[in-house]
N, C-alpha and C positions, 0 to 999 in steps of 0.2 A: 116502473117508470111512468106508466099511464096514470096511476093515482097521484104521483107527484105533479104531473102536468095538470091534472084536474084541480088539484089544490091551488096551483099557481093561477089557473083560470078563475077560480072563485075569488081568490085574493085580489086579482086584477080588477074584477068588477067592484068589489068592496072599496078598494083603495081609490079607484077612479071616481066613484060616487062620493066618497068622503072628501076627497081633494076638491072636487068641483063645488060641493056644498060649502066647504070651508072657505074656498076662494070667494064665493058669492057673499058669505057672511062677513069676511074681512073687508070686502069692498063696501058693504053697507055700513059696517062699524066705522070705517075710515071716513065715509061721507058724513055720517052723523057727527063724528068727532070734529070734523072740520067746520061743520055748521055751528057748533057751540064753542068755536075757537080753541079747541084742544086737539090739534091734529095728531094722528098716529102715523108718523112718517114711514114706518116700515110696512104698513098694511098693503099698499099697492105693490111693492116689490115682492112681498111674500105671497100675495094672491097671484101674481104673475108666475111665480115658481109652481104653486099648486095647480094653476090652470094648465100650464104647459104639460105637466105630468099627467093630469087627468085627460087631456086631449089625446096624447099618444097611447095611454093605456086603454082608453075607451075606443080608440080606432081599432085596436086589436080585437076587442070584444065585438065590435060591429062587424069586422071582417070574419071573425069566427062564426057569427050567427047570420051571415049573408045579409046584413042590413046596410051595406054601402050601396051607392048608386050603381046601377047596372044598365047596360044597353040590351035588355032582354028583347026588345022589339026586333032588333036585327037578328038575334038568335032564333026567334020564333019563325022567321021567314025562310030559313035555310034548313037543310037536312040535319038530322040528329048527329050524324058522324061529323059533318062540317062544324056544327055548333060545339062539339067536344074538342075538336082540333083548335078552334078559335079560343075556347076557354083555357085549354092547356097553354097556348101561346100567351094568352093574357096573364095567367099566373106566373109564367116564366119571366115575362116583362116586369111584373110586380116584384118578384123576388130580386131581379137584377137592380131595379130602381131602389128597393129597400136596402140592398147590400151596399150600394153606393152611398146612400144616406147614412147608413151605420158607420161605414169607414170614415167618411168625411166628418161625421158627428164626433167620432172619437178623436180625430185630429183637431177639430175645433175646440173640443173640451181641454185638450192639452195646451193649446195656444192661449186660451182665455182664462187660465187658472189665476192670473193676477187681477183680472177684472172683478170688481166687487159691486154689489148693489149700493146705491147712494144712501138708501134708508136703513141698510143693514150692514154696517161696517164689519169686515171679516168674513162675510158670507159670500163665497166665490160664485160667480156666474156659471162656473163649470157645472154646478149642481142642476141648473136649469137645462143646460145644453146636453147633459147626460141622458135626458129623457128621449132624445132623438135616437142614439144608438140602442138604448134599452128597448124602447118601443118598437123600433124597426126590427130588432132581433126577434122580439116576440111575434111580430107580424110575419117575419120570414118563416118561423116555425109553423105558424098557422097556415100560411100559403103552401108550404111543403106538405103538410098533413092533408090539405085539400087536394093537392096534386096526387098524392098517394091514393086517396079515396077515389079520385076520378079515374086513375089508372086501374084500380081494382074493379071498379064498376064496368070499365071497358072490357076487362078480361072476362068478367062474368057475363057480359053481353047485355047488361041492364041498360 
């Protein structure tokens, strides 16, 4: 199971980087095409799709590597035990918020299945919205693993 998760983590990094790069490239191509009066109507819509997925996948990568914004200044001023308690509460709040986002993201994806992009007929907006529950589910897994590691370090007395 650990190897499977590690593969998903590597794939997540690659996909988010490729999607972000492709999104930027599509925006550039669309701008150049408009300037020579040959607009690519679908470029903005597809770049939005790619950007949304890259954001949620990259958010999980950032969470996993502790690269998100932290309030470390507050934690440095209190005892180590209090800092651990606050960190645990913080992760529990994060998991709760992400679970709510995932649940409402699934509901929204079912509601919006008829909505299509203007520039891409037949391409449902649901594919963009699905990045919310998928990304949040991945971040929930990451947060739970971080909580597990935190509890294990508390038990060891580290």
